[in-house]
N, C-alpha and C positions, 0 to 999 in steps of 0.2 A: 505493499501500500504506501503511495507515496505522501509525503506531508503535504500541505497546501499552505499558502505563504503565512509569513507572521501575519500575527495581528494588525489591523491596521497599513496591510501594506498589500498596494496593487499587484494582482497577481501578473499583470500582463506590461509589469515596468520593471526597469532597472535600476534596483537599491542604490545609489549610488553617493559617493562622497566627496565635497569639494575640502578643499585647503587654500586659504587666503585670507589677507589682513590688510592690505593698502587698496587705494583708490584704483589701478590698474584693474584690480580685480572682481570688480563690483557688477560693470556690465556683464561680463562672465558671470556671474553670479546668477542675476537677472537673466539671461539665457538660457541657464538652466533649470532654474524654479520655473520657466515657462514653458520647459521642453515636456511632452506630453510621456514621449518612452522614457523619461526617469522620474524615478523615486528619491528625493534627496532627503535621505533617514541621518544627515545630520551635516552642518558647516562647522570646522575647525578653523581657529581663528585664535592670534595674539589675545592673551589676556588685556583687560582694561588696564590703563598706565596713567599716571598723572601727567598732568599737562597744562602748561598756562600758567598765568602769574599766582592763580591762585592754589596750582599742582592741583587741581580736580580729575580724580578718577576718570578718564574717556577711554571709550569704545574704540577702536580700529573701524577703519568704514566698511569694511567686510563683515563686522559683526551686527554694526549700526543696521544695516538691512539685511540680514538675516532675522534680525530683533524684528525687523518692521514685516516681512511678510512670513512672520511666526514660524519661523524654521527651527528644528531642534540646533542649538548651538553650545560648541565644545570650544572650551579656552585653556588648555591645557598650559603649565607653563614649559614644559618640556616634554616636543611629543615624543622623546625619546623614551624616556617614564615609561616602568613598566607596567602604573596605573592606567597612563593616556593609552597605551599601550592595548591593555587588554578592551579599556572601556569600546574601541575605535573596535576592536573585534569583534567586543559582543554584536554589535549593529551588521555584522556580516557583509559589508558593500560586495557588491559585484564590479564593480566600476569606481574611478576616482580619478578627480580631476584636481588640478593644480596652478594658483597663478599665484604671484607678489606674495609669496605665505611667509616667509622670513625663515624658516627652519627648515634643517636638511631633517626629510623625511628618513627613517631607518629600515635597514634591508625587510625587517618582521612586514612592517606596513606597507612596503613596497609588493611584498610577495601573496599581502592579502587580498587585495579583488584579483580573482579569475582575469578580468578584462585587462588588469594594470590601471595604473596612476597614470594619466595625460598632463603635461606641463605645457600650457598655454605661457609661452615665453616672448617677449616682445624685440624680438631680434631675427636678423637673417642667420641662426646659428649653422655652422660653426661659430659665425662670426659673434663677438661680445658673449660671451657666455658670461655668467656671474648675476651679480648685485644691482647693475646700476646701465644696462643697454641701451637704454632711450638717450642716456647724456653721452654714451659712447658714440653713438650712432653721430649725433650733433657735431660734438667737439672732434673727431677725427675725421670730418666730411665728406661725410657716405651723400653717396648721389639716390641711393634707395634705403629705406627702411624696410621694415616686416614683422613677420608675426610668426613664426613657427610652433609646430603642436609636437611634442617628442612622448614618446614612453617613456618613464621615468625610469633611471639604472643609478647604480653608487653613485654616481659622479657629479661633478657641476653643471647641469644642463649638457652633458654627454651623453644624454638617449638614443637611442634610436628616431629619424628622420619621420612622422606621419604624411607631413604635410606644409607646407610654407606657401607665406602671399608676402607680394611685395608691393610696394606703390613708391612714383619718383618725390625725391624732394626737390624744395625750391630753393635750399639754402639759406630762407629766412626763419626758420623754423625755431618753436622755443619750445622745452621741454613741456610743459604742463599742456601745450593742444595738441604735442606730437603723439604724449600717452594719453589724451583722449580720443585719439585717432588710432593708437594701435590700441586702444580698449574696444573700441568698438569694432575694427575689422578681427581681433581675436574672437569675440563674442560671435558673431557672424561665420568667421570660418570652424571652433567649434563645434557649433548648430551644425553644419553644413556636414563636416568629418563625422558625426557622431553614427550616422546611417550605413557608412561601409565599416566603420569600425565595429559597430554591435554584431554587425551581420558578418563580421570575421572575416570579409572580403579586400581589407588597407594593408597594405606590406610596409611595417618599420624599416627603413632603411638607416645602417650605421653610419655614421657619420664620418666625415673625413676628417686626419690632422690638419689637412691642408687651408689655411688660410685661418683657422682655430684661435680665436684672442680669450682673455679671462679677463673683465671689470673686477673691480673689489668697492666696496663701501667705502663715499666720500668721507673723509677729516674735515675738519672746520680749516686747518691749515689750506686746505687746497684752493679753497678761496680766494687767499692772495694771489691778484696778476702779477705774472711772473715777466718782469720786462727785458731780459733777454729771449723771448719768444717773440715770432713778428706778430702783430699787429692781427693779421686775418684768423690764425689761432687762438687767440685773444677773445676775438670777438665769437667766435665759438666756444669758449668758455662761459661767457656771458649770457647767451641762451641756452647753452645749455644745464649749467649749474644752478636753474630757477625752479622751485623758491630759496632749496638748498643744496650745498651751503652758501648757493650766491656766491659773489667776485665782487675785490674792493681792494682797494690800495690805503696804503698807510701815510696818513699827509702829518702836517705839526699842526694841521687844525683839526686832527683827529682822523678815525676811520672814516672813508669814504666809500659808501656801496654805489657798483655801477649797476644798474638797472637794465640798461640801452645804450650799447655803444653803435659804431660805423667803422670804416676804415678811411684812411687817405692815404696818398704820398708822402713820404719825410721829406724835409728841407734840407738840404744840403748842411744847413749847420748843428741840425739832429743829433742828439745823443740821449742815446735807452736814459728812463728814468726822470722823465722832466715831464710838467705840466704846463704846456705852452697852449699861449692864445689862438682858437682855431675858426675864423666867421666868428662865431658869435657865440662860440662853447670852447671848454679846454677840450684839449686834447693830449694825451698819454705818449710820449714819444717810446718807442720798444727798438729791438735790435731791426725791425726790419719793418718800417712802414709806420703811421700814427694809430690810436685808438683815440676815435671821437667817441666822445664822453654826451650822452645825448640824455643820459636822464640819470641823474644820483641824489643821495642820500646820505649827508653827515648825520653818526651819529645819533639816535636821539630827534633827529630833526625829523619834518615831512618830505617825503619826497621832491621833485622840482626837476623841469625838463632843463636839460643842459643852458642855455639861456638865460633864462631866470637863477639859475644856479651860481652860472660866475657875476650877474650882476649884484648877488650879496655874497659873494668872498671873490672880490677884487683880485685879494692878494695872494690865491693860487696861483696867478698866472707867472709864471715864471720857476714856480719854486718847484723842489724835486720830492717826492716820494720816498717812504723811508724805508729802507731794505728791511727783510726779516730779521737779519741778527740786529736789528739799530732797535725795533718796534716793540723786545720780547715776546714775550708767550700769547698767542693768540685768547681773546677775549671771549 
């Protein structure tokens, strides 16, 4: 005699567990929750953490969305812990999907769903594996962005590729907008891919090491603009590292965040590390070209367009930026 489905579980739907934390994962969760082929038995997300000036406990974007959808929510501090593995195992998922979760999934859980765990990653793997693929796509000047779905293995985004989708970049994208587009593309792609994956007709092709790169989480000091690099690279950094860690230079008037920038050719007398007048704005001289500062913000002040900023801080024209060794530890 064959046992029936677990109480409350639809017999014709695939029991599925979703792992996600960040905002990139929210549209993907929405797509899975709306998919009538799936029964979302749980959403696994990072625990609520203190945030803001008052350090109030704040849920991850995925946890917030799961609660609003009325989905079962698990928030283990460590998904490798034996009690977390036991709780997830008791749900007997047949399929897992992961996006922007933030923890490494142990082999015990990778092997749990018979249909595997699919990872929706916002880059064209094997390029830009790891923690900051959106930023790397912009900062490296890639001509195309993309989303890849892999079947997860023990490595960091090294599993075999199920499907990839790409689109051209204009060279003006900022990280928040590119992440939103990648999330939409990823949600649509996973919905299209599930039909063949659940039918067992999708092939997962091993990744080649050719062209593989690995990104890492940002540190606060990564925000410092290094004037020994060309202006074109610094302009990409400004777009890539929004909203965090951002981009800044240290001046004798204080730390100056660069919120928007463009590039211009150097003048013959330029030497790297100076703030010079450029049209009605300031520009930062670099090893190759000028970084024109289009939107700026001094610490504790409001953001200003470049022309308004220069009118309020004319003494910075002709000043030099403070080198990292002189500026001391990051604030």
